[in-house]
N, C-alpha and C positions, 0 to 999 in steps of 0.2 A: 504494500500500500504506500503510495507516495505521500510526501510531507503535507501537501494541501489537503488530501483526502483524510489523513490522520487528524489534522487540525479541525476539519469539518466535523468528524466523528466526535472529537472531544467537546467541541462547542455544542453539538446536538445533545450529548449526554449531560452537559452542564445545564442546558436549557430545560431538559426534561426533569432534572433534579429540582430546579427552581419553579417549575410549573405548579400552579396551585390547584388543588382539588377543592371541591366545595363541601362544606359541612354546615349544619344548622343546629341551633340550640334554642331552648326556651327557659326563661326565668319565670318561675311561678312565684307570685308575691301574694301575701295575705297579711292581715293584722293579727297580732297575738293578743293575749288576754289584757295586756296593758295598753293596747291601742297602737303599739309600735309595729312598723312594717317588718316582716321577715321574709326571707327568700329560701327556696328549696335548693339545697346543694346536694350533689351526688359525688361519691368518692370512687375513683378508678382504682381497682385492686392491683393493677399492673404498675401504675405510675405513682400511686399514693396521692395524686392531685385531686382537688375538689373543683367542680364546675357545674354547669347547668345540664339537665338532661338533653340529650341530642346526639348527633353523630353524622357520619358521612352520607352524602347523597350518592346513590348508586345509579350513575348515568348509563352504565352498561345494561341495566334493566329498564332504561327509559323512565326512571323514577324522577318525579318532580320534587321540589323542595318541601312543600307541605306534606306530601306523601311520605317523604323521608322522616319528617318531624314526627308525624303520627306513628310511624313504624318504630322509630327509636324510642319514643316515650313509652310505647307498649312494651318493647323489649327490655328497657331499663327499669321502669317503675310500675309496669302493669296497668297503665291507664289505657283502655282500649276504646273509649268513647270520647276522645278529646275533641271538643267543640272549638274550632279556630275562629268562630265568628267574632269573638271579643279580643282577638290578638292585636297587639300593638308592636310596632317596629322599635327595636332598641338600638342596635349598632351592627355594622358590618366592618370587617377589617381583615387584613392579611396577617396571618400569624405563621411563624415557621420554626424550624429547628425541632427541638424535642427529641424523643427517643427514635423516631423514624426519619428525622431530618426532612420530613415532608412539609411543604407549605400548604396551608389551607386558607381559603377565603371563607370566613365563618360569618354567617348571617345569624344574628341573635334577635329573638323576639321576646315579648313579655306578655303575661296575662294574669288575671286574678286567679289565685290558687286556693281560694277559700274552700271550694268543694273538692279539692284534689286529695285523694287518699292513696299516697304512694305505697307500693309493696315491692320489696326486693324480688328479683326474678332469678330463679335457678339457672345457672349456666351463663349468665351475663357477667361482664367485667366489673359491674358496679357492685361494691361490697358493703356500702353503707350509704345512708342518706340522713340529712338533718334539715329541720326548719330552724333558721337562725336570724336574729336581728343584729348579729355581729359577724358578718361573713368574712371580714378581713382577719379574723382570728384563726382562719383555716388556711392551709397551704393551697392557695388558688392557682389555677392556670393564668397565664398572662391575659388571655382574652376575657376571662371571668372578671379579673381585676379591672380591666378597662371598661367593661360594661357597667359594673357596679359603681365605679367612680363617676361615670356619666349620668346614671340615673335612668328612670323609666317613667312613662305615663301609663297609669292604670286607671281605668274608669275616669278619665279626665283629671286625675290627680297626679302630681309629680311626686315620685318616690325616689329617695336617694339614701345611700349608706355612707357613713363616714369611716375613713381608714384609721 
């Protein structure tokens, strides 16, 4: 293989490493007994990091973002009847590195979690979940930190958490 072809192959490999896949997540927010907002976090058993329920969009199966969100929420916390009519946009961003060194363009949404009853699902990588009014006390992923710092609108009310 000639020099130009080798360089082209290396550049192509680098571009593929940097190419972002899409993922989607959702921050469920509710008020606790003291009237403070709290958010549902899930813990990944492989990484030990906390984040919002969600995961990768499977474009090989022609999956759309909200289909992926519903599938991931059911797989991770057992909610099979997720009604996305009250969903609100929170943040999108490119996040990279991590264990797989893969970049992801992550779309995060938020919704009222008052009636959400999460249950751990056997065989999933989620090993724990928590409702908390102090999410920064947990070892969060970078994207979860960014979304929590920015805040959300839930039912026309701005909700934010302090670090």
